[in-house]
C-alpha positions as CSV (number, residue, x, y, z in Angstrom):
1,M,42.4,150.1,133.3
2,R,41.7,146.8,135.5
3,G,38.4,146.4,137.3
4,R,36.9,149.7,136.0
5,G,37.1,149.7,132.3
6,C,38.7,148.0,129.4
7,R,42.1,147.9,128.1
8,V,41.5,148.2,124.5
9,T,43.6,147.1,121.4
10,D,42.8,146.5,117.8
11,S,44.4,144.3,115.1
12,C,44.0,142.6,111.6
13,A,44.4,139.0,111.2
14,P,47.6,138.0,109.4
15,G,47.6,136.2,106.0
16,A,48.5,136.4,102.4
17,A,45.9,135.2,100.2
18,P,44.8,138.0,97.8
19,L,41.0,138.4,97.0
20,P,39.4,140.8,94.6
21,E,37.7,144.1,95.5
22,I,39.0,144.2,99.1
23,A,39.6,147.4,101.1
24,Q,43.1,147.9,102.5
25,S,44.6,146.4,105.6
26,G,43.4,147.1,109.1
27,S,39.7,147.1,108.6
28,A,37.1,147.0,105.9
29,D,37.7,150.5,104.9
30,D,40.7,152.2,106.7
31,P,44.3,151.2,106.4
32,Q,45.1,153.1,109.6
33,A,42.9,150.8,111.8
34,R,45.9,148.6,113.1
35,R,47.2,151.1,115.4
36,P,46.4,150.4,119.1
37,V,43.6,152.3,120.6
38,S,42.8,153.0,124.3
39,S,39.5,154.3,125.9
40,S,41.2,157.8,126.3
41,D,41.9,158.1,122.6
42,A,38.8,157.6,120.6
43,S,40.4,159.2,117.4
44,Q,41.9,156.1,116.4
45,R,39.0,154.3,115.2
46,P,38.7,151.9,112.2
47,S,36.8,154.1,109.7
48,D,36.3,157.6,110.9
49,T,36.2,158.8,107.5
50,C,34.7,156.0,105.4
51,A,31.2,155.9,103.9
52,Y,29.3,154.3,106.7
53,G,26.5,152.6,104.9
54,M,25.5,149.2,106.7
55,K,27.8,147.8,109.1
56,F,27.7,144.3,111.0
57,L,29.2,144.2,114.5
58,F,29.9,141.0,116.2
59,I,30.6,140.6,119.9
60,D,32.0,137.6,121.8
61,E,33.1,137.3,125.4
62,T,35.5,135.0,126.9
63,G,36.7,133.9,130.4
64,D,39.5,131.9,131.9
65,E,39.1,128.9,134.2
66,K,42.2,129.7,136.1
67,F,41.8,133.5,136.5
68,R,38.1,133.5,137.6
69,T,37.5,137.2,137.5
70,Y,39.0,137.7,134.0
71,L,36.5,139.0,131.4
72,G,37.4,139.6,127.8
73,F,35.5,140.9,124.8
74,C,36.2,140.7,121.2
75,L,34.6,143.0,118.6
76,A,34.5,142.1,114.8
77,L,33.4,144.7,112.4
78,T,32.7,144.3,108.7
79,D,30.8,146.2,106.1
80,A,27.5,144.5,105.0
81,R,28.6,144.2,101.4
82,F,31.6,141.9,102.5
83,Y,29.5,139.6,104.7
84,P,28.1,137.3,102.1
85,S,31.5,136.5,100.6
86,L,33.0,136.0,104.0
87,K,30.2,133.8,105.0
88,T,30.4,131.7,101.9
89,S,34.1,131.3,102.0
90,S,34.2,130.4,105.6
91,R,31.6,127.7,105.1
92,A,33.4,126.2,102.2
93,I,36.6,126.0,104.3
94,L,34.7,124.2,107.1
95,E,33.0,121.9,104.7
96,A,36.2,120.9,103.0
97,I,37.4,119.4,106.2
98,Q,33.9,117.8,107.0
99,W,33.2,120.1,110.0
100,E,29.5,119.7,110.9
101,Q,27.7,123.1,110.3
102,G,25.9,123.0,113.7
103,V,29.1,122.6,115.6
104,E,31.1,125.7,116.6
105,F,34.6,126.0,115.3
106,K,36.8,127.9,117.9
107,G,40.3,128.2,118.9
108,A,40.0,126.1,122.1
109,Y,39.0,123.0,119.8
110,L,42.1,123.3,117.4
111,F,44.5,120.9,119.3
112,S,41.8,118.7,120.9
113,R,40.9,115.4,119.4
114,T,37.8,115.2,121.4
115,K,36.2,118.7,121.3
116,G,34.1,119.8,118.4
117,C,33.9,117.3,115.5
118,S,36.0,114.6,117.0
119,E,36.5,112.9,113.5
120,V,38.4,115.9,112.2
121,E,42.1,115.4,112.8
122,V,44.0,118.2,114.5
123,E,46.1,118.8,111.4
124,R,43.0,119.6,109.4
125,R,41.7,121.9,112.0
126,V,44.9,123.9,112.1
127,E,45.0,124.1,108.3
128,A,41.3,125.3,108.3
129,A,42.2,128.0,110.8
130,G,45.0,129.2,108.7
131,R,42.7,129.5,105.7
132,L,40.1,131.4,107.6
133,L,42.7,133.9,108.8
134,D,43.8,134.2,105.1
135,L,40.3,135.5,104.3
136,N,41.2,138.6,106.3
137,A,44.9,138.9,104.8
138,E,46.5,142.2,105.6
139,Q,46.6,143.6,102.1
140,N,42.9,143.1,101.5
141,A,41.3,143.0,105.0
142,R,37.5,142.8,105.1
143,M,37.1,142.9,108.8
144,S,38.7,144.8,111.7
145,F,38.9,143.6,115.4
146,A,39.1,145.1,118.9
147,Y,39.7,143.5,122.2
148,G,39.0,144.7,125.7
149,A,39.8,143.0,128.9
150,M,38.9,143.6,132.5
151,D,38.4,142.0,136.0
152,W,34.8,141.8,136.9
153,A,33.0,142.2,140.0
154,S,29.4,141.9,138.9
155,H,29.4,140.0,135.6
156,A,26.2,141.5,134.1
157,S,26.7,145.1,135.4
158,D,30.4,145.0,134.1
159,Y,29.2,143.7,130.8
160,L,26.6,146.4,130.4
161,R,29.3,149.1,131.2
162,A,32.4,147.8,129.6
163,V,31.0,146.6,126.2
164,P,29.3,149.9,125.4
165,E,32.4,151.7,126.6
166,L,34.5,149.6,124.1
167,I,32.1,150.1,121.2
168,A,31.9,153.9,121.8
169,T,35.8,154.1,121.9
170,W,36.4,152.0,118.9
171,L,33.4,152.0,116.6
172,P,33.7,154.4,113.5
173,R,31.6,157.6,113.4
174,A,28.8,157.9,111.0
175,P,29.5,160.8,108.5
176,K,27.3,163.8,108.6
177,G,24.8,164.5,105.9
178,A,22.2,162.4,103.9
179,G,22.3,158.6,103.8
180,K,21.2,155.6,105.9
181,N,24.0,154.8,108.5
182,L,22.9,151.5,110.0
183,I,24.5,149.0,112.2
184,A,23.4,145.4,113.3
185,V,24.8,144.2,116.6
186,V,25.1,140.4,117.1
187,Y,26.1,139.2,120.7
188,D,25.9,136.3,123.0
189,E,22.4,135.6,124.5
190,R,22.6,136.0,128.5
191,A,20.0,135.0,130.8
192,D,21.0,137.8,133.2
193,I,20.8,140.6,130.6
194,E,17.7,141.6,128.5
195,A,18.2,142.8,125.0
196,R,16.4,146.1,125.8
197,E,18.9,146.7,128.7
198,F,21.8,146.2,126.4
199,S,20.4,148.3,123.6
200,A,19.7,151.1,126.1
201,S,23.3,150.9,127.4
202,V,24.8,151.1,123.8
203,R,22.6,154.0,122.8
204,A,23.5,155.9,126.0
205,R,27.0,156.0,124.7
């Protein structure tokens, strides 16, 4: 659905390193989460039947220098109980290659000798990326991911429409009954969108 909504897929990062007390593949709780989802089929969510508890949702956006109207969104969802170990393990991997804590580690830097920490060789960057993926190995995935892409006309307006649409399509439903079902949403700060606007657009879904 280009120009109007998001094309949506979800996936689990590949890998094979076993870790203790990890949920099954596909997401932090649901082994069926790796099947593709679309905006017209909201039944294929990561964890519709799981005990919701506290979730962390991270949202990142991406563009393309060649295709100027391309706008992509990546959503990463994890259970709060998994986050401390994921964070600790990730930092240990980057510290092992002497990657500076204040410098972002991203895919665009993997094969560049000048971007990011220039003193870290390409081979070590690639090795670190593989180890990071292994933290979410298929047989013990702690995170699930969704991706949406569209052509934008108004960057801010399309962001406020498309991201909540993607969240509403893909996010697991909180179970009925007693319990505190909470989620913390972390996203890029934008000068053209206020936090209250984004919060309202998500709640409206």
